[in-house]
C-alpha positions in Angstrom: 33.5 -98.8 240.1 31.2 -95.8 239.6 33.1 -94.8 236.5 32.8 -98.4 235.2 29.1 -98.3 235.7 28.8 -95.0 233.9 30.9 -96.3 231.0 28.7 -99.4 230.9 25.6 -97.3 230.8 26.9 -95.2 227.9 28.0 -98.3 226.0 24.6 -99.8 226.4 22.9 -96.7 225.2 25.3 -96.5 222.2 24.5 -100.2 221.4 20.8 -99.5 221.7 21.0 -96.6 219.3 23.0 -98.7 216.8 20.5 -101.5 217.0 17.6 -99.1 216.5 19.3 -97.6 213.5 19.8 -101.1 212.0 16.2 -102.0 212.7 15.0 -98.9 210.9 17.1 -99.7 207.9 15.9 -103.3 207.9 12.2 -102.1 208.0 12.8 -99.8 205.1 14.4 -102.5 203.1 11.5 -104.9 203.8 8.9 -102.2 203.1 7.5 -102.0 206.6 7.9 -98.2 206.9 4.1 -97.6 206.9 3.8 -98.4 210.6 5.4 -95.7 212.6 7.8 -96.7 215.4 9.6 -94.2 217.5 12.3 -94.7 220.0 11.9 -92.5 223.1 14.7 -92.2 225.6 13.9 -90.3 228.8 16.7 -89.0 231.0 15.6 -89.3 234.6 16.8 -86.8 237.1 17.4 -87.8 240.6 14.4 -87.2 242.8 16.6 -86.1 245.7 20.0 -85.0 244.5 21.3 -84.6 248.1 20.4 -88.2 248.9 22.0 -89.4 245.6 25.2 -87.5 246.4 25.2 -89.0 249.9 24.7 -92.5 248.4 27.6 -91.9 246.0 29.8 -90.7 248.8 28.9 -93.8 250.9 29.7 -96.0 247.9 33.0 -94.4 247.4 33.8 -94.5 251.1 33.0 -98.3 251.1 35.2 -98.9 248.1 38.1 -96.9 249.7 37.6 -98.9 253.0 37.6 -102.2 251.0 40.8 -101.2 249.1 42.5 -100.1 252.3 41.7 -103.4 254.0 43.1 -105.3 251.0 46.3 -103.2 251.0 46.6 -103.7 254.8 46.4 -107.4 254.4 48.9 -107.4 251.6 51.2 -105.2 253.7 50.9 -107.5 256.7 51.8 -110.6 254.5 54.8 -108.8 253.0 55.9 -107.6 256.5 55.7 -111.2 257.9 57.7 -112.5 254.9 60.3 -109.8 255.4 60.5 -110.5 259.1 61.1 -114.2 258.4 63.8 -113.5 255.9 65.4 -111.0 258.2 65.5 -113.5 261.0 67.0 -116.1 258.7 69.6 -113.6 257.6 70.5 -112.7 261.2 70.9 -116.4 262.1 73.1 -117.0 259.2 75.2 -113.9 259.9 75.5 -114.9 263.5 76.6 -118.4 262.5 79.2 -116.9 260.1 80.5 -114.6 262.7 80.8 -117.4 265.2 82.5 -119.6 262.6 84.9 -116.9 261.7 85.8 -116.2 265.3 86.2 -119.9 266.0 88.4 -120.5 263.0 90.6 -117.5 264.0 91.1 -118.9 267.5 92.5 -122.2 266.2 94.9 -120.5 263.8 
């Protein structure tokens, strides 16, 4: 999720720069280059890097816990389905064995 947010941020920045370039070209074509416009982008550093790292770790831990819970639910569902199919197989096998032994007795 964090990687997706970083990618999204970079994509937004790229789109912003492309739109700015297009706006500058349009202003030059229309003759409005006499008014100066400047795009300023400021990179903000974290005020407390340790707190930011702790927040990232907490976010990652929450994502891992959420995925683990989803996988556990899926595992339990699959285990329940497997148990039902195994019980059915055992019943059928028992019935076949009983049928086989019963038929052999009458022969």
